[in-house]
N, C-alpha and C positions, 0 to 999 in steps of 0.2 A: 424482611425489608432491610434490616441493618446489614445482613449478609450480602444482599444485592448491591447496596450502596458501597460496601467495602470492596466487593469484587469490581464494581465499576471504577472506583478510585484506583485500585491496583492495576487494572487493565489500562487505564488512562496513563498511569505512571510508566508502565512498560512500553506503551506505544510512543510516548514522548521520548523515552530513552532510546528506542530503536530509531526514531526519526533523527535524533541528534547524532547518533552514530552514522546513520546513512548520510546525513549532510556532511559530516566531517570526512567520511570516506570519499564522497563526491569531490570535495575541495582538494583533497590529496590527489585523487585521480586526475583532476584537471591540471594541477601543477606538474604531475609526472608526464601526462600526455603532452602538455605544452613544451616541457623540456625535451621530450623525445622528438617532437615535431621540429623544434628549433635545431636540435642536433642533425636531424635529417636534412633540414634546409641548408645548414652550413656545409654538410657533405655535398649536397647537390650544387651549391654555389661554387665550391672548390672544384668540382668536376665539370662544371658548366654544362649540366644536362638539363636544360630548361624544359624540354619535352617530357622527360621523366618526372621532373618536379611537378608539372601540371597534372600528369597522370596520378602521381601520389597524392596531390592535394585533392583531386577529384575522388580518389578512392577513400581517403580519410573523411571527406565530406559525406560521401554516401554511407560510410560506416556510421558516422555520427548521426546522420538522419535516421538510419535504421534503428539505432539504439534509442533515440528519442521516441520514435514511433512505437517501439516495443514497450518502453516505459509507460507511455500514455495508454496503450492497450492493457497493460498489466494493472495500472491504477484503476482503469475503468472496470476491469474484472474484479478487483478487490472491492470496489465500491458496490458493485452489483451483488457480490457475495455477502457483504455486510448487510445490505438491504434485505436480502433473502433471509439471513439469520434473524434479523430483527423482526421480520414479518412472521416467521415461524414461531419465534419466542412469544410475541404478542398474542398470536392466535392460541398458543398453548396456555398462556396465562389467562386469557378470557375464557377458554373452555374450562380450565380448572376452577375459576371463580363461579362459572355457571353450574358446574357439578356440585360445588359446595353449597351454592344457593338452593339448588333442588333438594339436596340432602337436608338442609335446614327447614325448608318448607314441608318436606315429608315428616320430619320430626315434630314440627308444630302441629301438623294435621293429626298425627298419631296421638299426641298428647291430648288434643281437643276431643277426639272421637272416643 
């Protein structure tokens, strides 16, 4: 039981660390993408290509929307995988406890007979 609690705490710590890194990376990516978008916008304003600017904005929006959709699907997949792992682990633990209970019952019966 202590080993399980230690493993749980360690996994929680690793997950939090990964989440913090992921969030930091997202913030950096947002600033870089914003900077790139601003640079592209200035180039387009200098060249006065309004139609191309609209196309690029639409393209960037579609790309962003695709990334968001992908991240949502990935998160959903991770959650369902975690649920599956928990279900299997709990089933295994219940089965193991059942087997040990049966073994204890058989031992008591053997001693009594």
